[in-house]
C-alpha positions, 0 to 999 in steps of 0.5 A: 828214857822211854821207848816210843810206841812206833814201828820204824819201817825201812824198805831196802834193796842193796843198801849195805852201805847205809842200812846200819846207820839208818837203824842206829839213828833210831835204835834203842828209842823205838819199840820195833824196827822192821826192815823189808828187804827186796828179795832181789837184793844181792849184798849183805843188807839183810844180814847187816840189818839183822845184826843191828837188831832189826826184824828182817823180812825178805819179800818179792818186790811189789813196787814202792806203794805195795812194799809200804802196804806190806810194811804196814801189815807187818808192823805191830805198833799203833804208829808206823814211821817210814825211814829210807835207808839213806836217811837218818832221824835227827835227835830232835825228831826222835824226841818229838815222836814221843809226843806224836805217838802218845799225845796226838789228837784222835783225829790226826792220822799222819805227820809231815816231816821236813828233810835236810837234803844232801847232794854231793856233801852239801845241804841244799836250801833252794830248788824245792829241796827244803823243807821237802816235807814227807808224810812219814809218821802214820797211824798203822790202821788209818793209812794205805798207799795207792798201788797204781802210783809208781813214784813219789807215793804218799799215804792216804790217811783217814783223818787230818795230818799235821807237821812236826819241827824235827828233821830227817837227814837225807843223804840223797846223792853223793856221785853224779852217776848215782844221780843220773841212774836214780832220776832215770829210774824215777822217769820210768816209774813216772811214765808208767804211772802216766800210762796207767792213768791214760795220760795223753801225750802231746808234742809240746810236752817234750819242750814244756815239761823240761822248761817248767822243771828247770824254771821251777827248780832254778828260778821259782825255788831259788836253786841258784842259791846252791851254786853249781849244785843247783845248776846241775840238779835243775838241768838233770831234773829238766832232762828227765822230765822230758825223758818221762814223756819219751818213755811214755811214748814208748809204752804207748807204742808198745801197747798199740803194737800188742793190740794189733 
């Protein structure tokens, strides 16, 4: 079985629970695995990753897009595949990467990958959680991340993109407190992005944003198909859509106060 000419890049902080399985899902099939560990990590992530055969680099945190740009610069293969620690590459996707990395048309610089998202042990079908395409396979020299975008960063590539059929498995959320803390962090980063972009704040955002999010998740994208999990997710996402504007208001007030 040939080795795929791709660098798999994993950005991790305190991922001792997941990192070994993420590496195992590609180990032996890819030319290189680079694990970029946040130096604030307090568990055995770096040691476990090194023992699993990855090249481990411990660096200061630069934000997600900054870390991804650093991972691109550290990688050595013509293609880079970004994998999160709580994700697994399914066998069909690995087989497809052989074609992606060796036979792609020269004008294709990136591939979107569908994900199976698991919440509380259930693979979701509604709520916008499937197929949940992610731009993960990119030509190393043709990709860059905008470091002003704090959350849900997507690579800008020179050239066109295409889609693959193979999937990632994403072990998204296993406990409610994990969901709450994760969405709170997303809301803060979303607020920081809006603040940097000079987004104006209007009072109707506090009502409109959560209503739109709930309708989008539960009705438009059929979150109701996932039973009680769909209700919980739509409600939590709606709450933190509002909280992102609460945080934006705090940032705006703090900025005005520092200028006085």
